[in-house]
C-alpha positions as CSV (number, residue, x, y, z in Angstrom):
1,X,0.0,0.0,0.0
2,X,2.5,2.7,-1.2
3,X,6.1,3.3,-0.5
4,X,7.6,3.8,2.9
5,X,8.4,7.4,3.7
6,X,10.6,8.7,6.5
7,X,10.4,11.5,9.1
8,X,13.6,12.7,10.8
9,X,12.7,13.9,14.3
10,X,14.3,16.6,16.5
11,X,15.7,13.8,18.7
12,X,17.7,12.4,15.8
13,X,15.6,9.4,15.1
14,X,14.2,8.4,11.6
15,X,10.7,7.1,11.7
16,X,9.2,5.0,8.9
17,X,5.6,5.7,8.0
18,X,2.8,5.3,5.5
19,X,0.3,8.1,5.0
20,X,-2.3,9.1,2.5
21,X,-4.6,12.2,2.4
22,X,-8.4,12.2,2.8
23,X,-11.2,13.5,4.9
24,X,-10.5,14.9,8.3
25,X,-10.1,14.1,11.1
26,X,-7.3,11.8,10.2
27,X,-7.0,8.4,11.9
28,X,-3.6,7.5,13.3
29,X,-2.7,3.9,14.3
30,X,-0.4,3.5,17.4
31,X,1.1,0.0,17.5
32,X,2.1,-2.2,20.5
33,X,5.4,-3.1,22.0
34,X,7.7,-4.7,19.5
35,X,5.0,-4.7,16.8
36,X,5.2,-2.6,13.6
37,X,3.0,-0.9,11.1
38,X,2.7,-4.0,8.9
39,X,0.5,-5.8,11.5
40,X,-2.9,-7.1,10.8
41,X,-4.8,-4.3,12.6
42,X,-2.8,-1.5,11.1
43,X,-3.2,-2.8,7.5
44,X,-6.9,-3.5,8.1
45,X,-7.5,0.0,9.3
46,X,-5.7,1.5,6.3
47,X,-7.8,-0.5,3.9
48,X,-10.9,0.7,5.7
49,X,-9.7,4.3,5.6
50,X,-9.0,4.1,1.9
51,X,-12.5,2.8,1.3
52,X,-13.9,5.6,3.5
53,X,-11.8,8.3,1.9
54,X,-10.4,9.0,5.4
55,X,-6.9,10.4,5.9
56,X,-4.7,7.8,7.6
57,X,-1.3,7.5,9.2
58,X,0.6,4.4,10.5
59,X,4.2,4.5,11.6
60,X,7.0,2.6,13.4
61,X,8.3,3.8,16.7
62,X,12.1,4.0,16.8
63,X,13.6,0.6,17.3
64,X,10.5,-1.0,15.6
65,X,10.0,-2.1,12.1
66,X,11.7,0.0,9.5
67,X,12.5,2.9,11.8
68,X,16.0,3.6,13.1
69,X,17.3,2.6,16.5
70,X,17.6,-0.5,18.7
71,X,14.5,-1.7,20.4
72,X,16.4,-2.7,23.5
73,X,17.6,0.9,23.9
74,X,14.1,2.4,23.7
75,X,11.5,3.3,26.3
76,X,8.0,4.7,26.8
77,X,9.1,8.3,26.8
78,X,11.1,8.0,23.6
79,X,8.3,6.3,21.8
80,X,6.0,9.0,23.1
81,X,8.4,11.6,21.6
82,X,8.1,9.6,18.3
83,X,4.3,9.7,18.5
84,X,4.2,13.4,19.2
85,X,6.7,14.1,16.4
86,X,4.7,12.0,13.9
87,X,1.4,13.6,14.7
88,X,2.8,17.1,14.8
89,X,4.7,16.8,11.5
90,X,2.5,14.6,9.4
91,X,-1.1,15.5,10.4
92,X,-3.1,18.7,10.6
93,X,-6.0,19.7,12.7
94,X,-7.4,17.0,15.1
95,X,-6.9,13.3,14.8
96,X,-8.5,10.1,16.1
97,X,-5.9,7.8,17.5
98,X,-6.3,4.0,17.6
99,X,-3.9,2.6,20.2
100,X,-3.2,-1.2,20.5
101,X,-1.7,-2.5,23.7
102,X,1.3,-0.2,24.5
103,X,-0.2,2.1,21.8
104,X,-3.2,2.5,24.2
105,X,-0.8,3.8,26.8
106,X,0.6,6.2,24.1
107,X,-2.9,7.4,23.3
108,X,-3.6,8.2,27.0
109,X,-0.3,10.1,27.2
110,X,-1.5,12.2,24.2
111,X,-4.7,12.9,26.1
112,X,-2.6,14.2,29.0
113,X,0.0,16.2,27.0
114,X,-1.7,17.4,23.8
115,X,-5.5,17.1,24.2
116,X,-6.0,19.9,21.8
117,X,-5.0,17.6,18.9
118,X,-7.4,14.8,19.7
119,X,-10.8,14.3,18.2
120,X,-11.3,10.8,19.7
121,X,-9.6,7.7,21.1
122,X,-10.0,4.0,20.4
123,X,-7.9,1.6,22.5
124,X,-7.5,-2.1,21.8
125,X,-6.3,-4.2,24.9
126,X,-4.8,-1.0,26.3
127,X,-1.8,-1.6,28.5
128,X,-1.2,1.6,30.5
129,X,1.6,1.5,33.1
130,X,2.4,-2.1,32.1
131,X,6.1,-1.7,32.9
132,X,5.2,-1.5,36.5
133,X,2.0,-3.4,36.9
134,X,2.7,-6.1,34.3
135,X,6.4,-6.6,34.8
136,X,7.9,-5.1,38.0
137,X,5.1,-5.9,40.3
138,X,4.9,-9.5,39.0
139,X,8.6,-10.3,39.2
140,X,10.4,-12.1,42.0
141,X,13.0,-10.4,44.0
142,X,15.7,-12.3,42.0
143,X,14.3,-11.0,38.7
144,X,14.2,-7.5,39.9
145,X,17.8,-7.8,41.0
146,X,18.8,-9.0,37.6
147,X,17.3,-6.0,35.9
148,X,18.7,-3.5,38.4
149,X,22.2,-4.9,38.5
150,X,22.6,-6.3,34.9
151,X,20.5,-3.7,33.2
152,X,18.1,-6.1,31.5
153,X,16.3,-9.4,31.7
154,X,15.1,-11.7,28.8
155,X,11.6,-13.0,29.2
156,X,10.1,-15.8,27.1
157,X,7.5,-14.6,24.5
158,X,4.9,-16.5,22.6
159,X,5.3,-14.0,19.8
160,X,8.9,-15.0,18.8
161,X,12.3,-14.2,20.3
162,X,12.6,-13.5,24.0
163,X,11.4,-10.1,25.1
164,X,14.2,-8.1,26.6
165,X,13.0,-5.8,29.4
166,X,15.6,-3.2,30.4
167,X,16.2,-1.2,33.6
168,X,15.8,1.9,31.4
169,X,12.3,0.8,30.3
170,X,11.2,0.2,33.9
171,X,12.6,3.4,35.3
172,X,11.3,5.6,32.4
173,X,7.9,4.0,32.6
174,X,7.6,5.4,36.1
175,X,7.9,8.9,34.6
176,X,4.9,8.3,32.3
177,X,2.3,6.6,34.4
178,X,-1.4,7.5,33.6
179,X,-3.2,5.4,36.2
180,X,-1.6,7.0,39.3
181,X,-3.0,10.6,38.9
182,X,-6.4,11.9,37.6
183,X,-6.9,11.2,33.9
184,X,-9.6,13.2,32.1
185,X,-10.5,12.6,28.5
186,X,-12.7,15.3,26.8
187,X,-13.2,13.4,23.5
188,X,-15.2,10.3,22.6
189,X,-13.3,7.2,23.8
190,X,-14.0,3.5,23.0
191,X,-12.0,0.8,24.8
192,X,-12.0,-2.7,23.3
193,X,-10.9,-5.7,25.3
194,X,-10.9,-9.5,24.8
195,X,-11.9,-11.6,27.8
196,X,-9.3,-14.3,26.8
197,X,-6.4,-11.9,26.7
198,X,-3.5,-13.5,28.6
199,X,-1.1,-10.6,28.1
200,X,-3.3,-7.7,29.3
201,X,-6.0,-9.2,31.5
202,X,-9.6,-7.9,31.5
203,X,-9.0,-6.4,34.9
204,X,-6.7,-3.8,33.4
205,X,-9.5,-2.6,31.1
206,X,-11.9,-2.5,34.1
207,X,-9.3,-0.5,36.1
208,X,-8.8,2.0,33.3
209,X,-12.6,2.3,32.9
210,X,-12.9,3.1,36.6
211,X,-10.0,5.5,36.5
212,X,-10.6,7.7,33.4
213,X,-13.0,10.6,33.6
214,X,-15.0,11.9,30.7
215,X,-18.5,12.3,29.3
216,X,-18.4,9.8,26.4
217,X,-16.4,6.7,27.4
218,X,-17.4,3.2,26.7
219,X,-15.8,-0.2,27.3
220,X,-16.7,-3.2,25.1
221,X,-15.7,-6.7,26.2
222,X,-15.4,-9.3,23.4
223,X,-15.9,-12.8,24.7
224,X,-13.0,-15.2,24.0
225,X,-10.9,-12.7,22.0
226,X,-7.2,-12.8,22.8
227,X,-4.5,-10.2,22.8
228,X,-4.0,-10.2,19.1
229,X,-7.6,-9.1,18.6
230,X,-7.2,-9.8,14.9
231,X,-10.0,-12.2,13.9
232,X,-12.3,-10.9,11.2
233,X,-14.9,-10.3,13.9
234,X,-12.5,-8.3,16.1
235,X,-11.3,-6.3,13.1
236,X,-14.9,-5.4,12.3
237,X,-15.3,-4.4,15.9
238,X,-12.3,-2.0,15.7
239,X,-13.6,-0.2,12.6
240,X,-17.1,0.0,14.1
241,X,-15.6,1.7,17.1
242,X,-13.6,4.1,15.0
243,X,-16.8,5.0,13.0
244,X,-18.6,5.6,16.2
245,X,-15.9,7.9,17.6
246,X,-15.8,9.8,14.3
247,X,-19.6,10.3,14.3
248,X,-19.4,11.7,17.8
249,X,-16.2,13.7,17.4
């Protein structure tokens, strides 16, 4: 779907992206940890946007996909800088962001730091504060010691190679929490969550729903859907949620 383009950021990183113009507000896809813009959900959303004549942007964070950098050197704050850079440089007016897993955390950071650019939010198995709640709090004392003294730990992953979690990722995550302080979202927000998600349990979505404040926020639980949320039925659910946000934006 078109050639890859590149954006050079103020931080010296080169971000790969796909974008095409259309009706506003634009839809921007924010991927998950160690995923890239060629994933099923990103490509499905682009195809939907093309059929709808909707402007659309998908990109790779630094250390992901075709962008520059080493994943193991990255962190939540740097990927947030990438997100802000991409939206600021490559879109105009307001945008609807669709954040998957870690991308959901990135969407909530945008709601905190640049709410004036948002027209709506859709999250898919959002994983806010996962560096602390999903990793650090679940680790043994021995695992925590490895990270703090050796700088990283390799965890098995069902998605391929071991997932390397660094001390930098853990410590930087603490500077970007969204569940510890009040979080207000002034735009339509739809949260999608599978009940069979083993990576981001349903309880995380319920906690986020209880925590976030706003006038148009809905949580939809999809029975037996897993973290990938990529079956035809799940993909249709995503585009339906985006349509709903756009209507209400």
